[in-house]
C-alpha positions in Angstrom: 15.1 51.7 223.4 16.6 55.1 221.7 14.1 57.2 219.7 14.4 59.8 217.4 12.7 61.5 214.3 15.3 60.6 212.0 17.6 58.2 211.8 20.5 58.5 209.3 22.4 54.6 208.6 25.7 56.1 207.2 28.3 59.0 207.3 29.0 59.9 204.1 27.9 63.2 202.0 24.4 61.8 201.3 23.9 61.0 205.0 25.0 64.1 206.7 23.6 66.6 204.0 20.3 64.9 205.0 20.8 65.3 208.6 21.7 68.7 208.5 18.7 69.6 206.6 16.2 68.1 208.4 18.0 69.5 212.0 17.0 72.9 210.7 13.0 72.1 211.3 14.4 71.4 215.5 14.0 67.6 214.9 16.0 64.9 216.5 18.7 63.3 214.2 20.8 59.6 215.2 23.8 59.5 212.3 25.0 55.6 212.9 28.5 55.1 211.5 30.1 51.8 211.7 33.3 53.2 212.1 34.9 56.8 212.1 32.8 59.4 210.4 35.7 59.7 207.7 35.8 56.2 206.9 33.2 56.7 204.2 33.1 56.1 200.4 33.0 60.0 200.3 36.5 60.4 201.6 38.5 59.0 199.1 36.5 60.8 196.1 39.4 62.2 194.4 37.8 64.3 191.1 35.2 66.3 192.2 31.4 67.5 191.8 29.7 67.8 188.3 27.7 71.2 187.8 26.9 73.5 185.2 29.1 76.9 186.0 30.6 78.2 183.0 27.4 79.5 181.7 29.6 81.1 178.4 30.1 77.7 177.1 28.2 74.8 179.0 24.1 74.7 180.0 21.7 72.1 181.5 20.9 70.0 178.0 24.7 69.3 177.6 25.2 67.8 180.9 21.6 66.0 180.4 23.1 64.7 176.6 26.1 63.5 178.3 24.5 61.8 181.3 22.2 60.0 179.0 25.3 59.3 176.8 27.2 57.4 179.6 24.4 55.7 180.8 23.8 54.1 177.3 20.6 55.6 177.5 19.1 53.5 180.0 18.9 56.6 183.0 15.7 57.7 183.7 15.4 61.3 181.6 13.3 62.7 185.0 16.2 61.5 187.2 19.1 63.0 185.2 16.9 66.6 185.1 16.5 66.5 188.6 20.3 66.5 189.5 21.1 68.2 186.5 19.2 71.4 187.0 19.5 71.7 190.9 23.1 70.9 190.8 23.9 74.4 191.3 22.1 75.3 194.1 23.4 72.3 196.0 26.9 73.4 195.3 26.3 76.7 196.8 25.0 75.3 200.1 28.4 73.5 199.8 30.1 76.4 200.0 27.7 77.7 203.0 28.4 74.6 204.8 32.5 75.7 204.2 33.5 73.5 201.3 36.9 75.3 199.4 36.5 74.5 195.4 39.5 75.4 193.7 39.3 79.2 191.8 41.7 80.6 189.4 43.2 83.6 190.1 40.7 86.1 188.8 37.8 83.8 191.1 36.3 81.8 189.3 36.2 78.3 189.7 38.8 76.2 188.1 36.9 73.7 186.4 38.3 70.2 185.2 36.9 68.1 182.3 36.8 64.2 183.2 35.5 61.2 180.5 32.4 61.6 178.7 31.5 65.5 179.5 31.6 67.7 176.3 32.6 70.2 178.4 34.7 71.5 181.8 32.2 71.3 184.6 33.9 69.6 187.6 34.6 71.5 190.7 37.4 70.1 192.9 39.6 70.5 195.5 42.9 69.7 194.6 43.1 66.0 194.1 41.1 65.2 197.6 37.9 66.9 196.9 36.1 63.7 198.8 38.2 64.5 201.5 37.7 68.6 201.3 33.6 67.9 201.6 33.9 65.5 204.6 36.0 67.4 206.6 33.9 70.3 206.5 30.3 68.0 206.6 31.7 66.3 209.8 32.7 69.9 211.3 29.0 71.3 210.5 27.4 67.7 212.0 29.3 68.6 215.5 28.3 72.2 215.9 24.5 71.5 214.6 22.4 70.9 217.7 19.7 68.1 217.7 22.1 65.4 215.8 24.0 63.1 217.5 26.5 60.8 216.1 27.1 57.0 217.3 30.4 56.1 215.9 31.6 51.8 216.1 28.3 51.1 216.2 26.4 48.8 213.5 23.4 48.6 211.8 22.0 44.7 211.7 18.6 44.7 210.6 16.1 47.8 209.7 13.0 46.7 211.6 9.7 46.5 209.7 6.3 44.0 210.1 8.2 41.3 210.2 9.3 41.6 213.7 6.2 42.2 215.0 5.1 38.9 214.3 4.2 39.1 210.5 4.9 37.3 207.8 6.7 39.5 204.9 7.5 38.5 201.3 8.1 40.5 198.3 4.3 40.8 197.8 2.9 42.4 200.8 1.8 45.8 200.5 2.7 48.5 202.6 6.1 47.2 204.3 6.9 49.9 206.8 10.2 50.4 208.7 10.2 51.6 212.0 13.9 51.8 212.8 16.7 49.6 212.8 18.6 47.1 215.7 21.9 48.7 215.9 25.2 46.7 217.9 27.2 48.6 219.7 30.5 47.2 219.2 31.9 48.4 222.2 29.3 46.5 224.9 28.2 43.9 222.1 24.8 44.5 222.4 22.2 45.0 220.2 19.8 48.0 221.0 17.0 49.0 219.3 17.1 52.3 217.4 13.0 53.9 216.7 12.5 56.4 214.2 10.0 58.2 212.5 11.8 58.0 209.3 14.5 55.9 208.1 17.3 56.8 206.0 19.7 54.5 204.4 23.0 56.0 203.5 25.2 53.2 203.5 27.5 53.9 200.2 28.9 51.1 197.6 29.5 47.3 197.6 33.6 47.6 196.4 34.9 45.1 199.2 32.8 42.2 197.5 36.0 42.5 195.2 39.9 42.0 196.5 40.4 44.7 193.9 38.4 48.1 194.9 39.3 51.3 195.4 36.2 51.7 198.2 37.5 51.6 201.6 36.8 48.3 203.5 33.6 50.1 205.0 31.4 49.5 201.6 30.6 45.9 202.3 26.4 46.8 200.5 25.1 46.9 204.4 22.1 49.3 203.5 21.5 47.2 200.5 21.4 44.0 201.9 19.2 44.9 204.7 16.8 46.3 202.6 16.4 43.3 200.5 16.2 40.8 203.3 13.1 43.3 204.2 12.0 42.4 200.8 12.6 45.8 199.4 12.9 46.2 195.7 16.8 46.1 194.5 17.6 46.7 190.9 20.5 47.3 188.4 23.6 45.4 190.9 24.6 44.0 187.5 25.9 47.6 186.7 29.5 47.5 188.5 31.4 50.4 187.5 35.5 49.7 187.2 37.0 52.5 187.5 39.7 52.0 184.8 42.8 53.8 186.9 43.7 52.5 189.7 47.3 52.2 191.0 48.8 49.0 190.4 50.8 48.0 193.4 49.9 44.8 194.7 49.1 43.9 198.1 47.1 47.5 198.4 43.5 46.9 199.4 41.7 49.4 199.3 43.6 50.4 195.6 44.9 54.1 195.0 42.9 55.8 192.8 44.5 58.0 189.9 41.7 60.2 189.5 39.6 60.6 185.7 40.7 64.4 185.9 44.3 63.2 185.0 42.9 61.7 181.9 41.1 64.9 181.7 44.7 67.2 182.2 46.2 65.4 179.2 46.9 61.9 180.9 47.4 59.6 177.9 47.0 55.4 178.4 49.5 53.5 176.6 51.2 49.4 177.0 54.1 48.9 178.9 56.1 49.4 175.6 54.5 52.9 175.6 52.1 52.5 173.0 49.0 54.4 172.7 46.1 51.8 172.5 42.8 53.8 173.0 42.4 54.5 169.2 41.6 50.8 168.6 38.6 51.7 170.7 37.1 55.0 170.7 37.2 58.2 168.7 37.7 60.0 172.1 40.5 58.0 173.2 41.6 58.5 176.8 38.5 60.3 177.6 35.8 57.8 176.5 33.4 56.8 179.2 34.8 54.6 181.9 33.3 51.0 180.9 34.5 51.5 177.6 38.4 52.1 178.8 37.8 49.5 181.5 37.2 47.2 178.8 39.6 48.4 176.6 42.3 48.2 179.1 41.1 44.8 180.2 41.4 43.7 176.8 45.1 45.2 176.3 46.0 43.4 179.6 45.2 39.9 178.1 46.3 40.3 174.6 49.6 41.5 176.3 50.1 39.0 178.7 50.4 41.9 181.7 49.0 43.0 184.7 48.6 46.7 184.3 49.0 49.4 181.4 50.3 52.5 182.0 49.4 56.5 181.7 51.6 59.0 180.4 51.8 62.7 182.0 55.3 63.0 181.1 54.5 65.2 178.6 52.6 68.0 180.6 55.0 71.2 182.6 56.3 69.2 185.7 55.1 72.1 188.0 51.6 72.0 187.1 51.4 68.6 187.2 52.8 68.7 190.9 50.0 71.4 191.4 47.1 69.8 190.5 47.8 66.5 192.1 49.6 67.1 194.8 48.1 63.7 196.8 48.9 61.3 193.3 52.5 62.6 193.2 53.4 62.2 196.9 51.6 58.5 196.8 53.7 57.5 193.6 56.6 59.6 194.7 56.4 56.9 197.9 56.6 54.0 195.2 59.6 55.5 193.7 57.6 56.7 190.8 57.9 60.3 189.7 55.3 60.8 187.6 56.6 64.1 185.9 59.5 62.1 184.2 57.8 58.0 184.4 54.7 57.0 183.2 52.1 55.5 186.3 51.1 52.0 186.4 47.4 51.4 186.4 44.8 48.3 186.1 40.9 49.0 186.5 39.5 48.3 190.1 36.1 48.3 191.2 34.6 51.4 191.9 31.1 52.3 192.1 27.9 50.7 192.1 25.1 52.5 189.6 22.2 50.0 191.1 21.2 49.6 194.6 17.7 50.4 196.4 14.9 51.8 193.9 13.8 55.1 194.8 11.8 57.6 193.2 12.5 61.3 192.6 11.9 61.9 196.1 14.9 59.1 197.4 11.8 57.1 198.8 12.2 53.1 198.4 9.3 50.9 197.9 9.4 50.6 202.1 7.0 52.6 203.7 9.5 55.9 206.0 12.6 54.4 204.1 14.5 56.6 202.1 17.6 55.4 200.6 20.3 58.1 199.5 23.6 57.9 198.0 25.5 55.1 196.4 23.4 52.3 197.9 20.8 54.0 195.8 19.5 53.7 192.3 17.7 56.8 191.2 18.0 55.9 187.7 20.6 58.7 187.0 23.3 56.3 185.8 21.4 53.9 183.9 24.0 51.4 183.0 27.2 53.6 183.2 27.9 56.4 185.9 29.0 59.4 184.0 32.6 60.5 186.3 31.7 62.8 189.0 27.6 62.8 189.1 27.7 60.6 192.4 28.7 63.1 194.5 26.5 65.5 193.3 23.1 63.0 192.9 23.7 62.8 196.7 23.1 66.2 197.2 20.6 66.8 195.4 18.6 63.6 196.8 19.2 64.3 199.9 18.1 67.9 199.8 15.0 66.5 198.0 14.4 63.4 200.5 14.9 66.4 203.5 12.1 68.3 202.2 9.5 65.2 201.0 10.5 64.0 204.9 9.6 67.0 206.7 6.3 67.5 205.2 5.2 63.9 206.1 7.1 63.1 209.5 4.2 64.3 211.4 2.3 61.7 210.0 4.1 58.7 211.8 4.4 57.8 215.4 6.9 55.4 217.3 5.7 51.9 217.6 5.6 51.3 220.9 5.4 47.3 220.6 9.0 46.6 218.8 10.7 44.1 220.9 14.4 43.8 222.1 16.9 42.0 219.7 16.5 38.2 220.8 19.7 36.8 221.2 18.7 33.9 222.9 20.1 30.5 222.3 23.1 32.5 220.7 26.8 32.0 221.9 30.0 34.1 221.1 32.0 32.6 217.9 35.5 32.0 218.7 36.3 30.7 215.1 37.4 34.2 213.2 38.5 32.5 210.6 35.1 30.6 209.5 34.8 34.3 208.5 37.7 35.6 207.1 37.8 32.9 204.4 34.8 32.7 203.3 35.1 37.0 202.8 38.5 35.8 200.6 36.2 32.9 198.8 33.5 35.5 197.8 35.9 38.4 196.5 37.9 35.9 194.2 34.7 34.3 193.6 33.2 37.6 192.5 37.2 38.9 191.0 37.5 35.6 188.8 33.2 35.0 187.5 31.7 38.8 187.7 34.1 41.1 186.5 34.3 43.6 184.3 34.1 40.7 181.4 31.3 38.1 182.1 29.8 34.8 180.8 26.9 32.8 181.3 28.8 30.0 182.4 31.0 31.9 184.4 27.9 33.7 186.2 26.7 30.1 186.7 29.7 29.4 188.4 29.3 32.1 190.6 25.7 31.6 191.8 26.6 28.0 192.7 29.8 28.6 195.0 27.7 31.7 196.6 24.9 29.5 197.4 27.0 27.4 199.0 29.0 30.3 201.4 25.4 31.9 201.8 23.9 28.8 203.2 27.1 28.3 205.8 27.1 32.0 207.1 23.4 32.2 207.7 23.3 28.4 209.9 26.4 30.7 211.8 24.7 34.0 212.2 21.5 32.0 213.6 23.5 30.6 215.9 26.2 33.2 217.1 26.0 36.5 219.1 26.5 39.4 216.0 29.4 40.8 215.6 30.3 43.8 212.8 32.8 41.0 210.9 30.3 38.7 210.8 27.3 40.8 209.9 29.6 42.4 207.2 30.4 38.7 205.5 26.5 38.1 205.5 25.9 41.1 203.8 28.7 41.2 201.2 27.2 37.6 200.5 23.8 39.2 200.3 24.9 42.1 197.9 27.4 39.5 195.6 24.4 37.2 195.1 22.5 40.2 193.7 25.0 41.6 191.2 25.1 38.1 189.8 21.7 37.1 189.8 20.5 40.2 188.2 23.5 40.0 185.7 22.3 37.1 184.6 19.6 38.0 184.0 20.1 40.6 181.7 20.6 39.0 178.2 22.4 41.7 176.7 25.8 43.9 176.6 24.6 46.9 178.3 26.9 49.8 179.6 29.0 48.6 182.3 27.5 45.1 181.9 29.4 42.9 179.1 28.8 39.4 178.5 30.6 37.6 175.9 27.1 35.2 175.3 25.8 38.5 174.0 28.4 40.7 172.8 26.6 43.4 170.9 24.4 45.5 172.3 20.8 46.5 170.6 20.8 50.4 169.4 19.5 52.3 172.4 16.8 54.3 172.0 18.5 58.0 171.6 20.9 56.5 169.1 18.1 55.4 166.9 
């Protein structure tokens, strides 16, 4: 049994930012990382961080309006205001932590513009911003007293009254988190980690789809654990498909072609070289992601193709190589010189706009439990995330949660009556095919039936198929010793079910949720 003031499950920008901030108070912090610290969604983020920086042309009101429009006016205005107005201060903190954003020769930031933004406000580090941030934070965490990183550890369940013998339902008041049961992958033992405050920062759910830009660790672990603990999970139907992932069959995850490339002047075209976005939106290739993804999906179906093209051949070759060195090298390795040839692209599951519902302090419906980053539903994104709003949301809410948690942590004690994990009667499961095949089935179900365009019939079929997989997997889990692979399968089935169920409940096309049965969205509040 281990005890820490704070237990942080997840090692991306949200979890590490929170850990660094609360460690300043002298508190003990455990960071649970199921693989290596670099293997997080943050590391794969190419585009950048949105923040009002150039005050000569930009302001908070513009950023707020852009966010509300992209979110189809479903965003929580208070959450939007909190993120936008606190963004500059958190950018300064990232700079203090050693993050290096690109600058012009005069020393000012080299700002990008991305789809849905009315101004240039994206701070970036070439085309691998997430990697630059993640690397800086990892180095900072390693050199911060009080923080212990447990890599190759996997959170199996959060601990609540349920584990103390009390029946817990969704109507139970004051559900409280006391820590988590954590699997040590090296020993195979499930250990008890007790904490006065627990933070879920486990990232997204991209691994429930065959085609995704997310690393394979994005299995929705935190969301599934909180749902099983009877916490509130919302807006799971809003899955953002990035319009432009590099089309190269067999790659998983898919290589992301950043939105900044369209902001730079990239033009979407069909395979025959004809531009098509004028048919869908006056903003052309810089329309918000939901519109662009549906447009590409429509063109692929119309022409019977597996992809479309992104063209930057009209731009200066040297400038293209300088702005997008990683994309240039990746494509070149596949025989594509992007300064001379168009890039084959197709949509891929990219970002979850819903998740564990939290308030402005990052607190979930479960006491002593916070959720930060992509696994949380803050209300910022509404029906569709504005490009590059995710990393800044993570650090702003990490700051809000750290300040709030530091004020209340002294009220909480460790529970000394939490039982050890009960492995009695379980055996080692040797039939890995039961796990791998079920995982493939989930990805196929979600891809075919719960993708960019949906229908009541498809969603009902997905629901029925997932129910069978759920029953089989729960039975396997009950009789088996926990492994990371089995727990991840259990989690992806849980979150796939939540995406499907909440999509079935939304009887309208709104934001990222588009259904042929309700194709005409109502007039949004801000558009009346």
